[in-house]
C-alpha positions as CSV (number, residue, x, y, z in Angstrom):
1,M,-24.7,23.0,7.6
2,K,-23.5,22.1,4.5
3,A,-21.2,18.9,4.2
4,L,-19.9,16.3,1.9
5,G,-21.0,13.3,1.9
6,I,-18.6,9.7,1.2
7,V,-19.7,6.5,1.2
8,N,-16.9,4.0,1.6
9,F,-16.2,0.6,0.0
10,S,-15.7,-2.7,3.1
11,G,-12.1,-3.2,4.1
12,H,-10.0,-5.5,2.8
13,H,-10.7,-7.5,6.7
14,I,-14.3,-7.8,5.4
15,Y,-15.3,-10.9,2.3
16,V,-18.9,-11.9,2.2
17,N,-17.8,-15.8,0.4
18,G,-19.9,-16.4,-2.8
19,L,-21.9,-13.5,-2.9
20,E,-18.8,-10.9,-3.0
21,D,-18.0,-13.2,-6.1
22,Y,-19.9,-11.0,-8.2
23,R,-20.6,-7.5,-6.8
24,P,-19.4,-5.2,-3.7
25,I,-21.9,-5.7,-0.7
26,G,-23.1,-2.4,-1.9
27,A,-24.3,-3.9,-4.4
28,F,-25.7,-7.1,-2.3
29,S,-29.7,-7.4,-2.5
30,F,-31.1,-6.8,0.4
31,L,-34.8,-7.5,1.4
32,G,-36.0,-8.8,-2.0
33,R,-36.1,-5.3,-3.4
34,Y,-33.2,-3.1,-2.3
35,R,-29.7,-2.6,-2.3
36,A,-27.6,-2.5,0.3
37,I,-25.9,1.0,-0.7
38,D,-29.3,2.5,-0.9
39,F,-29.7,2.5,3.2
40,P,-26.4,5.0,3.7
41,I,-27.3,6.9,-0.1
42,S,-30.9,7.8,1.3
43,N,-30.0,8.5,5.0
44,L,-27.2,11.4,3.0
45,S,-30.2,12.5,0.5
46,N,-33.0,12.4,3.7
47,S,-30.6,15.1,5.7
48,G,-29.6,17.4,2.8
49,I,-27.0,16.2,1.3
50,E,-26.6,16.5,-2.2
51,R,-23.3,15.9,-2.9
52,I,-22.6,12.2,-2.9
53,Q,-19.2,10.3,-3.7
54,V,-19.3,6.2,-4.0
55,Y,-16.1,4.4,-3.5
56,I,-15.8,1.3,-5.4
57,N,-12.4,-0.5,-5.5
58,K,-13.6,-4.2,-7.6
59,K,-16.1,-5.6,-9.5
60,P,-18.2,-2.1,-10.3
61,R,-20.5,-2.7,-12.9
62,S,-23.8,-3.8,-11.3
63,L,-23.7,-1.3,-8.4
64,A,-22.8,1.5,-11.3
65,E,-25.7,0.3,-13.0
66,H,-28.2,0.1,-10.1
67,L,-26.6,3.7,-9.3
68,G,-27.0,5.3,-12.3
69,T,-27.3,9.2,-12.3
70,G,-29.0,8.5,-8.6
71,R,-32.1,10.4,-9.5
72,H,-34.2,8.1,-8.0
73,Y,-32.4,8.7,-4.5
74,N,-33.8,12.4,-4.4
75,I,-31.0,14.6,-4.9
76,N,-31.7,17.8,-6.5
77,S,-30.2,17.9,-10.1
78,K,-28.9,21.1,-10.6
79,R,-27.3,21.2,-7.4
80,G,-26.6,17.6,-6.1
81,R,-24.1,15.2,-7.8
82,L,-23.8,11.3,-7.2
83,H,-20.4,10.4,-8.1
84,L,-18.5,6.7,-8.5
85,L,-15.2,6.7,-7.7
86,F,-13.1,3.8,-8.3
87,S,-10.2,2.6,-6.9
88,E,-7.4,0.6,-8.8
89,N,-5.1,0.3,-5.9
90,G,-3.1,-3.8,-5.5
91,T,-5.1,-6.7,-6.2
92,E,-8.3,-8.3,-4.5
93,N,-7.9,-8.5,-1.1
94,S,-4.5,-6.9,-1.3
95,L,-3.4,-5.2,1.9
96,Y,-3.0,-2.3,0.0
97,D,-6.4,-1.9,-1.2
98,T,-7.5,0.6,2.0
99,D,-10.1,3.6,2.1
100,I,-6.9,5.7,2.2
101,S,-5.0,4.8,-1.1
102,A,-9.0,5.1,-2.3
103,Y,-9.0,8.5,-1.5
104,M,-5.7,9.3,-2.3
105,E,-6.4,8.3,-5.6
106,N,-9.5,10.9,-5.6
107,M,-7.9,13.3,-3.7
108,E,-8.4,15.8,-6.6
109,C,-12.4,14.9,-6.7
110,I,-12.5,15.6,-2.8
111,E,-10.2,19.1,-2.9
112,A,-12.2,20.5,-5.5
113,E,-15.8,20.4,-3.0
114,S,-16.7,23.4,-1.5
115,A,-18.8,21.4,1.9
116,P,-16.9,22.5,5.1
117,Y,-17.5,19.0,6.5
118,V,-17.5,15.5,5.9
119,V,-19.9,12.9,6.7
120,I,-18.3,9.3,5.8
121,A,-20.7,6.2,5.7
122,P,-19.8,2.2,5.0
123,S,-21.9,0.5,2.2
124,Y,-22.0,-3.1,4.4
125,M,-24.2,-1.3,7.5
126,I,-27.7,-1.2,7.2
127,Y,-29.0,1.8,9.5
128,T,-31.2,5.0,9.5
129,Q,-30.1,8.1,10.6
130,D,-30.7,12.1,10.6
131,F,-27.2,13.3,9.8
132,R,-28.5,16.7,10.4
133,E,-28.6,15.3,13.7
134,V,-24.9,13.9,14.0
135,L,-23.6,17.4,12.7
136,K,-25.7,19.5,15.3
137,T,-24.1,17.7,17.8
138,H,-20.5,17.3,16.5
139,A,-20.7,21.4,15.8
140,E,-22.0,22.1,19.3
141,S,-19.5,19.7,20.9
142,G,-16.5,21.3,19.9
143,A,-15.2,17.8,19.1
144,D,-12.4,17.2,16.2
145,I,-13.8,14.0,14.7
146,S,-17.3,12.3,15.2
147,L,-18.0,8.7,14.8
148,L,-21.0,6.9,15.3
149,Y,-21.3,4.0,17.8
150,H,-24.2,1.3,18.5
151,S,-24.4,-0.6,21.9
152,V,-24.7,-4.0,21.7
153,D,-24.8,-7.3,24.4
154,N,-24.2,-10.0,21.5
155,A,-20.5,-8.2,20.9
156,R,-18.7,-12.1,21.5
157,E,-20.9,-14.4,19.2
158,S,-21.7,-11.1,16.5
159,F,-20.0,-7.7,15.1
160,L,-16.8,-10.2,14.9
161,N,-14.2,-8.3,12.6
162,C,-15.9,-4.9,13.1
163,D,-14.4,-2.0,15.1
164,L,-15.1,-1.4,18.6
165,L,-14.9,2.1,20.2
166,N,-13.2,2.1,23.6
167,L,-15.2,5.6,25.2
168,N,-14.4,7.0,29.2
169,K,-17.3,8.3,30.9
170,Q,-18.0,11.3,28.5
171,K,-18.0,9.2,25.5
172,G,-14.7,10.5,24.5
173,V,-12.9,8.0,21.8
174,Q,-9.4,6.3,24.1
175,S,-9.1,3.9,20.9
176,I,-10.3,1.9,18.2
177,E,-10.2,-1.8,18.1
178,K,-11.1,-5.0,16.5
179,N,-13.8,-7.6,17.7
180,R,-12.7,-10.6,18.6
181,G,-15.2,-11.5,20.7
182,T,-13.6,-11.2,23.9
183,A,-16.7,-9.5,25.5
184,K,-20.6,-9.4,25.5
185,N,-21.4,-5.6,26.2
186,R,-19.1,-3.4,23.5
187,N,-20.0,-0.6,22.1
188,V,-19.1,-1.5,17.6
189,F,-18.1,1.4,15.9
190,M,-20.7,1.9,13.0
191,D,-17.6,3.1,10.6
192,T,-19.2,6.2,10.2
193,Y,-17.5,10.0,10.8
194,V,-17.9,13.6,11.2
195,M,-15.7,16.1,10.9
196,K,-14.2,18.9,9.3
197,R,-13.3,18.3,5.2
198,E,-9.8,19.8,5.7
199,L,-8.7,17.8,8.7
200,F,-10.0,14.6,6.5
201,I,-7.7,15.4,4.1
202,D,-4.8,16.2,6.3
203,L,-5.7,12.8,8.5
204,V,-5.3,11.0,4.7
205,K,-2.2,12.8,4.0
206,K,-1.2,11.7,7.2
207,A,-1.8,7.9,7.3
208,R,-0.4,7.3,3.3
209,K,2.7,9.0,4.4
210,L,3.0,7.0,7.3
211,S,1.9,3.8,6.2
212,S,0.9,2.6,2.3
213,M,-1.5,0.2,4.5
214,F,-2.7,2.1,6.8
215,T,-6.5,2.8,6.8
216,L,-8.8,5.8,7.9
217,P,-9.7,3.8,11.2
218,Q,-6.1,3.2,11.8
219,I,-4.9,6.8,11.8
220,V,-8.0,8.0,14.0
221,N,-7.0,5.3,16.6
222,A,-3.3,6.3,16.0
223,L,-4.1,10.1,16.9
224,C,-7.0,9.9,19.7
225,E,-4.4,11.3,22.5
226,E,-4.1,14.2,20.1
227,L,-7.4,14.9,18.6
228,D,-10.6,15.8,20.7
229,I,-12.4,12.5,19.2
230,R,-16.1,11.9,20.8
231,G,-18.4,9.1,20.5
232,I,-22.2,9.4,19.2
233,S,-24.7,6.9,20.1
234,H,-26.8,4.9,17.4
235,R,-30.4,4.2,18.1
236,G,-32.8,2.1,16.2
237,Y,-32.0,-0.9,13.5
238,F,-28.4,-2.1,13.0
239,A,-27.4,-4.8,11.2
240,T,-23.8,-5.5,9.2
241,V,-23.1,-7.3,6.9
242,T,-19.3,-9.1,7.1
243,D,-20.3,-12.4,5.8
244,L,-22.8,-14.8,4.4
245,K,-24.4,-15.7,8.1
246,S,-24.5,-11.6,9.1
247,Y,-26.4,-11.1,5.4
248,Y,-28.5,-14.4,5.5
249,D,-29.4,-13.0,9.2
250,A,-30.1,-9.0,8.3
251,N,-32.7,-10.0,6.0
252,L,-34.3,-12.4,8.1
253,S,-34.6,-10.2,10.9
254,L,-36.7,-7.9,9.0
255,I,-39.3,-10.4,8.2
256,D,-40.5,-9.7,11.9
257,Y,-43.0,-6.3,11.7
258,K,-42.0,-4.8,15.0
259,D,-38.1,-4.8,13.9
260,A,-38.9,-3.6,10.2
261,Q,-40.7,-0.5,12.3
262,T,-37.7,0.3,13.5
263,L,-35.9,0.8,10.3
264,F,-38.1,2.0,7.9
265,K,-39.9,4.8,9.1
266,E,-42.9,7.0,7.1
267,D,-40.9,10.1,7.2
268,W,-37.6,8.4,6.6
269,P,-37.4,7.4,2.9
270,I,-35.1,4.2,2.0
271,Y,-35.0,5.5,-2.1
272,T,-34.5,2.5,-4.5
273,R,-34.3,1.7,-8.0
274,T,-37.3,0.3,-9.2
275,N,-38.6,-1.6,-12.3
276,D,-42.1,-2.1,-13.6
277,S,-43.4,-5.5,-13.1
278,C,-46.3,-7.4,-12.6
279,P,-47.7,-7.8,-8.9
280,T,-47.2,-11.6,-8.0
281,Q,-49.6,-14.6,-9.0
282,Y,-50.7,-17.0,-6.0
283,F,-51.8,-20.2,-7.7
284,N,-54.0,-23.0,-6.2
285,G,-51.6,-25.0,-3.9
286,S,-49.8,-22.0,-2.7
287,D,-49.3,-20.8,1.0
288,V,-46.7,-18.4,2.0
289,K,-47.0,-17.3,5.8
290,K,-43.9,-15.1,7.3
291,S,-42.1,-13.8,4.3
292,V,-41.2,-11.2,2.3
293,V,-42.2,-11.4,-1.5
294,S,-41.3,-9.0,-3.9
295,N,-43.2,-8.0,-7.6
296,G,-43.0,-10.4,-10.2
297,C,-42.9,-13.4,-8.7
298,L,-45.3,-16.7,-9.3
299,I,-46.0,-18.8,-5.9
300,G,-46.9,-22.2,-6.4
301,G,-45.6,-23.7,-3.7
302,I,-45.3,-23.2,-0.2
303,V,-43.5,-20.3,1.1
304,E,-42.2,-19.7,5.5
305,N,-40.3,-17.2,6.9
306,S,-38.3,-16.8,3.6
307,V,-37.1,-13.4,1.6
308,I,-38.1,-13.7,-1.9
309,G,-36.7,-11.2,-4.6
310,R,-38.0,-10.0,-7.9
311,G,-39.2,-12.4,-10.4
312,C,-39.0,-15.7,-8.6
313,T,-40.4,-18.6,-9.7
314,I,-41.8,-21.1,-6.7
315,K,-43.3,-24.0,-8.5
316,D,-46.1,-27.0,-7.3
317,G,-44.8,-28.3,-4.5
318,A,-41.5,-26.8,-3.8
319,I,-41.5,-25.9,-0.3
320,V,-38.9,-23.2,0.9
321,K,-38.2,-22.2,4.5
322,N,-35.7,-19.9,6.1
323,C,-34.2,-18.5,2.7
324,V,-33.0,-15.5,1.0
325,I,-33.9,-16.1,-2.5
326,L,-32.3,-13.2,-4.5
327,P,-34.1,-12.1,-7.7
328,D,-34.8,-14.0,-10.9
329,T,-34.5,-17.5,-9.0
330,V,-36.9,-20.9,-10.2
331,I,-36.7,-23.3,-7.8
332,G,-38.4,-26.4,-9.3
333,K,-41.3,-28.7,-8.7
334,D,-41.1,-30.6,-5.8
335,V,-37.8,-29.2,-4.6
336,H,-37.6,-28.3,-0.6
337,I,-34.8,-26.2,0.2
338,E,-34.5,-24.6,3.5
339,N,-31.7,-22.4,5.3
340,Q,-30.2,-21.1,2.3
341,V,-28.9,-18.4,0.3
342,V,-29.8,-18.6,-3.2
343,D,-27.9,-16.1,-5.3
344,K,-29.5,-14.7,-8.9
345,H,-30.7,-16.4,-11.8
346,A,-30.5,-19.6,-10.3
347,R,-32.4,-22.7,-11.1
348,V,-32.4,-25.4,-8.5
349,L,-34.2,-28.0,-10.3
350,H,-32.9,-31.5,-9.9
351,V,-32.1,-31.6,-6.1
352,K,-35.1,-32.4,-4.3
353,E,-34.1,-31.5,-0.9
354,L,-31.2,-29.2,0.1
355,I,-31.4,-28.4,3.9
356,G,-28.5,-26.2,5.1
357,N,-27.9,-25.4,9.3
358,P,-29.3,-22.2,10.3
359,Q,-26.0,-21.4,11.7
360,Q,-24.4,-21.4,8.9
361,P,-26.5,-21.3,6.1
362,G,-25.5,-23.2,2.6
363,Y,-25.2,-20.7,-0.7
364,I,-25.8,-21.5,-3.9
365,K,-23.9,-19.8,-6.5
366,R,-25.2,-17.2,-9.5
367,N,-26.6,-18.7,-12.9
368,D,-25.9,-22.1,-10.9
369,I,-28.3,-25.6,-12.3
370,V,-28.6,-27.6,-9.2
């Protein structure tokens, strides 16, 4: 079944303080060697969807550099295409800066596609999914729209500000609402849609007529009684990046090999842009336990339960515990750092002890010297 893949940016209700000041969530470094956007694009590519549109609304440089021509995502260079599309509506975090406004601004590109279906996935959620199965289930059900959801039992304290699906016994969607932490067992909407392309175009145009601030979930919610909208359950690893804590937790959770096996599978590669660098060097006195360490690093100190990005230097006597260290960072001699997210090119040299709260991890800015 032919489909157009759409990877959308996070809505204005989501903003990751610190990290998102420099790049969109899709360009966030994840688990040392990936970017968040690698997961939706790999899912689409592995599912045989080779016409993919990626929408971006601000600070495009790092994402554009990472995506390039899209060849590293195993997209057929003759039939397929990775198309980066921009939306410049309103100011940063403006209520007018919605997914609907992005689709309207690029409607010509959507209408020019010939695939009968669209699969829309977000850039701020980490999961794997074979969309061939979802398309098959959608077509067999006869539904107008199918929505992917993940059942969780910790919605009271996690997945806040994400959308939830209220389902009937036949998995029909009765409504979409925001998670305000009122119950623990909920169906988290994965911001992933399957529908006919013509219906998608109609929904976008209808939403724009109703309100300049409408989003796609809002127009779908408004039409729950008119259209046949079904939920499709997702199994396996699922994480959202909606704030600094969720980003930190998602990275550290995958240090556990059993958790990582539910996301990374031999027959379902996650593609990314690679770079050639030396293997990581471990010097005398170094001690690394229960961590994910990328290539090109120089490790002279102690690393425990941490994710270390490419090309980082951890000097003699340094202690790094429960941290997410982004690429090209230096942790100086005898520095003790714990429960922190350290952005790219930062140098932690002069402060000898930096210990945060695991429930509220600290953040060190990009290019900062501490």
